[in-house]
C-alpha positions in Angstrom: 0.0 0.0 0.0 2.8 2.4 0.9 4.5 1.6 -2.3 1.4 2.6 -4.3 1.0 5.8 -2.4 4.6 6.7 -3.0 4.3 5.9 -6.7 1.0 7.9 -7.0 2.5 11.0 -5.3 5.7 10.8 -7.3 3.9 10.4 -10.6 1.7 13.4 -9.8 4.6 15.6 -9.0 6.6 14.3 -12.0 3.7 14.9 -14.4 3.2 18.5 -13.0 6.9 19.2 -13.3 7.1 17.8 -16.9 4.0 19.9 -17.9 5.5 23.0 -16.3 8.8 22.6 -18.2 6.9 22.3 -21.4 4.8 25.4 -20.5 8.1 27.3 -19.8 9.5 26.4 -23.2 6.3 27.8 -24.7 6.5 30.9 -22.6 10.1 31.4 -23.5 9.2 31.2 -27.2 6.5 33.8 -26.7 9.0 36.1 -24.9 11.3 35.8 -27.9 8.8 36.5 -30.6 7.6 39.6 -28.7 11.2 40.8 -28.6 11.2 40.8 -24.8 14.2 38.5 -24.3 16.3 41.5 -23.2 13.4 43.1 -21.3 15.6 42.8 -18.3 19.3 43.6 -19.2 20.6 41.9 -16.0 20.1 38.6 -14.2 18.8 37.4 -11.7 17.6 41.0 -11.0 15.7 43.2 -13.5 17.2 46.7 -13.9 19.0 46.2 -10.6 15.9 45.3 -8.7 14.1 42.0 -7.8 10.8 43.7 -9.0 11.0 45.6 -12.3 10.5 49.3 -12.2 7.3 50.7 -13.7 8.7 53.8 -15.2 12.0 54.9 -16.7 12.1 57.8 -14.2 13.1 55.2 -11.5 16.3 54.5 -13.4 19.4 56.7 -13.6 19.9 58.7 -16.8 22.9 56.6 -17.9 21.2 53.2 -17.1 22.1 51.8 -20.5 25.8 52.5 -20.0 25.7 51.0 -16.5 24.1 47.7 -17.6 26.2 47.5 -20.8 29.4 47.8 -18.7 28.1 45.0 -16.4 27.4 42.7 -19.3 30.8 43.5 -21.0 32.6 42.7 -17.7 30.8 39.4 -17.4 31.3 38.5 -21.0 35.0 39.1 -20.8 35.3 36.6 -18.0 33.2 34.1 -19.9 35.3 34.7 -23.1 38.5 34.1 -21.1 37.1 30.7 -20.0 36.2 29.6 -23.6 39.5 30.9 -24.8 41.4 28.6 -22.4 39.2 25.7 -23.5 40.3 26.3 -27.1 37.1 27.9 -28.4 38.7 31.0 -29.8 36.0 31.7 -32.3 33.2 31.7 -29.7 35.3 33.7 -27.4 35.8 36.4 -30.1 32.0 36.4 -30.9 31.2 37.0 -27.2 33.4 40.0 -26.9 33.3 41.5 -30.4 30.0 40.7 -31.9 28.2 44.1 -32.6 24.8 42.7 -31.4 26.2 41.7 -28.0 27.1 45.4 -27.3 23.6 46.7 -28.2 21.7 47.9 -25.2 17.9 48.2 -25.4 15.9 51.0 -24.0 13.6 50.4 -21.0 10.2 49.1 -22.0 7.9 48.4 -19.0 5.8 45.8 -20.9 8.9 43.8 -22.2 10.5 44.1 -18.7 7.4 42.5 -17.0 7.0 39.8 -19.7 10.6 38.7 -19.2 10.1 39.0 -15.4 7.1 36.7 -15.5 9.1 34.3 -17.6 11.7 34.2 -14.8 9.1 33.7 -12.1 7.7 30.7 -14.0 11.3 29.4 -14.0 11.6 29.8 -10.2 8.3 27.9 -9.7 9.6 25.1 -11.8 12.8 25.0 -9.7 10.6 24.2 -6.6 8.8 21.5 -8.6 12.1 20.0 -9.7 13.2 20.0 -6.0 10.0 18.1 -5.0 10.5 15.7 -7.9 14.0 15.0 -6.5 12.8 14.5 -2.9 10.0 12.1 -3.9 12.3 10.1 -6.1 14.3 8.9 -3.1 11.3 6.7 -2.2 12.4 4.4 -5.0 16.1 4.1 -4.2 15.6 0.4 -3.3 13.9 -0.2 -6.6 16.7 1.4 -8.6 19.4 3.8 -7.4 19.2 5.4 -10.9 15.8 6.9 -10.1 17.0 9.2 -7.2 20.2 9.8 -9.1 18.2 11.1 -12.1 16.2 13.3 -9.7 19.3 14.8 -8.4 20.8 15.3 -11.9 17.6 17.1 -13.1 17.8 19.4 -10.0 21.5 20.2 -10.8 20.8 20.7 -14.5 17.9 23.0 -13.7 20.2 25.2 -11.7 22.8 25.1 -14.5 20.0 26.0 -17.0 19.3 29.1 -14.9 23.0 30.1 -15.2 22.9 29.5 -19.0 19.8 31.8 -19.0 22.0 34.5 -17.4 24.5 34.0 -20.2 21.8 34.3 -22.8 20.9 37.7 -21.3 24.6 38.7 -20.9 25.4 38.0 -24.5 22.3 39.7 -25.8 20.6 36.6 -27.1 23.7 35.2 -28.9 22.5 32.4 -31.2 24.8 29.6 -29.9 23.7 30.2 -26.3 20.0 30.2 -27.2 20.5 26.9 -29.0 22.3 25.3 -26.1 19.6 26.7 -23.7 16.9 25.0 -25.8 18.7 21.7 -26.1 19.4 21.6 -22.3 15.6 22.1 -21.7 14.9 19.1 -23.9 17.5 17.0 -22.0 15.6 17.9 -18.8 12.3 16.9 -20.5 13.8 13.6 -21.6 15.1 12.8 -18.1 11.7 13.6 -16.5 10.0 11.2 -19.1 12.6 8.5 -18.2 11.7 8.7 -14.5 8.0 8.6 -15.3 8.3 5.5 -17.5 10.6 3.6 -15.1 8.5 4.3 -12.0 5.2 3.4 -13.7 6.5 -0.1 -14.5 4.6 -0.2 -17.7 3.4 -3.4 -19.3 5.4 -6.0 -21.2 6.0 -5.6 -24.9 8.7 -6.5 -27.3 9.2 -5.3 -30.9 12.8 -4.9 -32.0 12.2 -3.4 -35.5 9.9 -0.8 -34.0 12.4 0.2 -31.4 15.1 0.7 -34.0 12.7 2.7 -36.2 11.7 4.9 -33.2 15.4 5.3 -32.1 16.6 6.3 -35.6 13.8 8.8 -36.0 14.5 10.3 -32.6 18.2 10.7 -33.4 17.4 12.2 -36.8 15.1 14.7 -35.2 17.9 16.3 -33.1 19.6 18.0 -36.1 16.1 19.2 -37.2 15.6 20.9 -33.8 19.1 22.5 -33.9 18.4 23.8 -37.5 15.1 25.2 -36.2 16.8 27.2 -33.4 19.3 28.5 -36.0 16.4 29.7 -38.2 14.8 31.3 -35.2 18.1 33.1 -34.5 18.1 34.5 -38.0 14.5 35.7 -37.6 15.6 37.4 -34.3 18.2 39.3 -36.4 15.6 40.2 -39.0 13.3 41.6 -36.2 15.8 44.4 -35.5 16.7 45.0 -39.1 15.2 47.4 -41.6 13.9 44.5 -43.8 10.2 44.3 -44.0 8.5 41.0 -42.9 7.3 40.4 -46.5 10.9 40.1 -47.6 12.1 37.9 -44.8 11.8 34.6 -46.8 14.4 36.0 -49.3 16.8 36.9 -46.5 16.8 33.6 -44.6 20.0 31.5 -44.5 20.6 28.1 -45.9 19.6 26.6 -42.6 16.0 27.5 -43.4 15.9 25.6 -46.7 17.6 22.5 -45.1 15.2 22.7 -42.2 12.3 22.8 -44.6 13.4 19.9 -46.7 14.5 17.8 -43.7 10.9 17.9 -42.4 9.9 15.5 -45.2 12.4 12.9 -43.9 10.8 13.2 -40.4 7.3 12.7 -41.9 8.5 9.5 -43.7 10.0 8.3 -40.4 6.9 8.7 -38.3 4.6 7.3 -41.1 6.8 4.1 -41.2 6.6 3.9 -37.4 2.8 4.2 -37.6 2.6 1.5 -40.2 4.6 -1.0 -38.1 2.7 0.0 -34.9 -0.6 -0.8 -36.5 0.5 -4.3 -37.3 1.2 -4.9 -33.6 -2.4 -4.1 -32.6 -1.1 -2.6 -29.4 -3.5 0.2 -28.7 -1.1 2.5 -26.8 1.5 2.1 -29.5 -0.9 2.8 -32.4 -2.2 5.9 -30.6 1.2 7.3 -29.8 2.5 6.8 -33.3 -0.7 8.3 -34.8 -0.3 11.4 -32.6 3.3 11.6 -33.9 2.2 11.7 -37.5 -0.4 14.4 -36.6 2.2 16.5 -34.8 4.8 16.3 -37.6 2.1 17.2 -40.1 0.9 20.2 -38.0 4.5 21.3 -37.5 5.0 21.2 -41.3 1.8 23.2 -41.9 2.8 25.8 -39.3 6.3 26.1 -40.9 4.8 26.5 -44.4 2.3 29.1 -43.1 5.0 31.1 -41.4 7.0 31.3 -44.7 3.9 32.2 -46.7 2.4 34.7 -44.4 5.5 36.7 -43.4 6.2 34.9 -40.1 3.2 36.0 -37.9 4.3 36.0 -34.3 1.6 33.7 -33.0 2.6 30.9 -35.3 6.2 30.7 -34.1 5.5 29.5 -30.5 3.0 27.1 -32.0 5.6 25.6 -34.4 8.0 25.2 -31.5 5.5 23.5 -29.2 4.7 21.0 -32.0 8.4 20.3 -32.3 8.9 19.8 -28.6 5.8 17.5 -28.6 7.3 15.4 -31.4 10.6 15.0 -29.5 8.9 14.2 -26.2 6.6 11.6 -27.8 9.4 10.0 -29.8 11.6 9.8 -26.8 8.7 8.3 -24.7 8.0 5.7 -27.4 11.7 4.7 -27.8 12.1 4.4 -24.1 9.1 2.1 -23.6 10.1 -0.1 -26.5 13.6 -0.3 -25.0 12.8 -0.7 -21.3 9.9 -3.1 -21.4 11.2 -6.7 -21.1 
């Protein structure tokens, strides 16, 4: 009885934490498309305060210079670390990229949007802590369960620090990509804990496992390409190029990303075909949802290119992509762990 109570409590906390992380990814995307990523030029405070000011009068006249100097100082220390590690190119970009040195003017709406984004992150930190505490109930079942809980907690703290670098470097593309991928690692680890603790039913199908695994691995470059395209759009947002001309100004990454989506569609359709042959209801449903998600992501991507990248479609496209990754990883995990 105690085991069932522990399992029920943990799975509830784990599911809430997982859902919250997915919501935070969506919120982060909305923050970016609204151009509020630098709404607070410092971290963890916002314009030197734990609660953002409501008017520019509350700030000193030279506030832009003050926060620029703070960021430059932090970036120089960071660049020194990367230089010692042999990443000279990245080190140079951090200190010399023109976009890194640009300081935005105070905007109360953008400041509070970014502030709310950070508050959501703090709430998730508490949920991750509870997920870790509850995971220790299963240490006798598998030491890997509490170990994973601790690792998620540590990575969440590290993710907060990476978020500070995103702000410090004025949304430098490489850090945004790493920030996104790290969020997906946390999502994957939470899913792993859920699957292992649930002790899901017995099922074996080696071909399906390999199809699912290969599709999951192939999807990672697609996600990275997507974040690079998103970075290009960020640059276009602050350029003088009109939205109607954005499609002509996109990099090669956009065209590779667009063509690559057909490979993903083929992968999930093949997965669905083999899943239907097993007559396992959960497997058929999961693979069918995958086909739908990939199709919707493609439609959203096409619509963005055709209709000058409307801001509301961009978070939708991202959440479809995160859903695809999460479901693919879940599927692969179940097909691997079940004996």
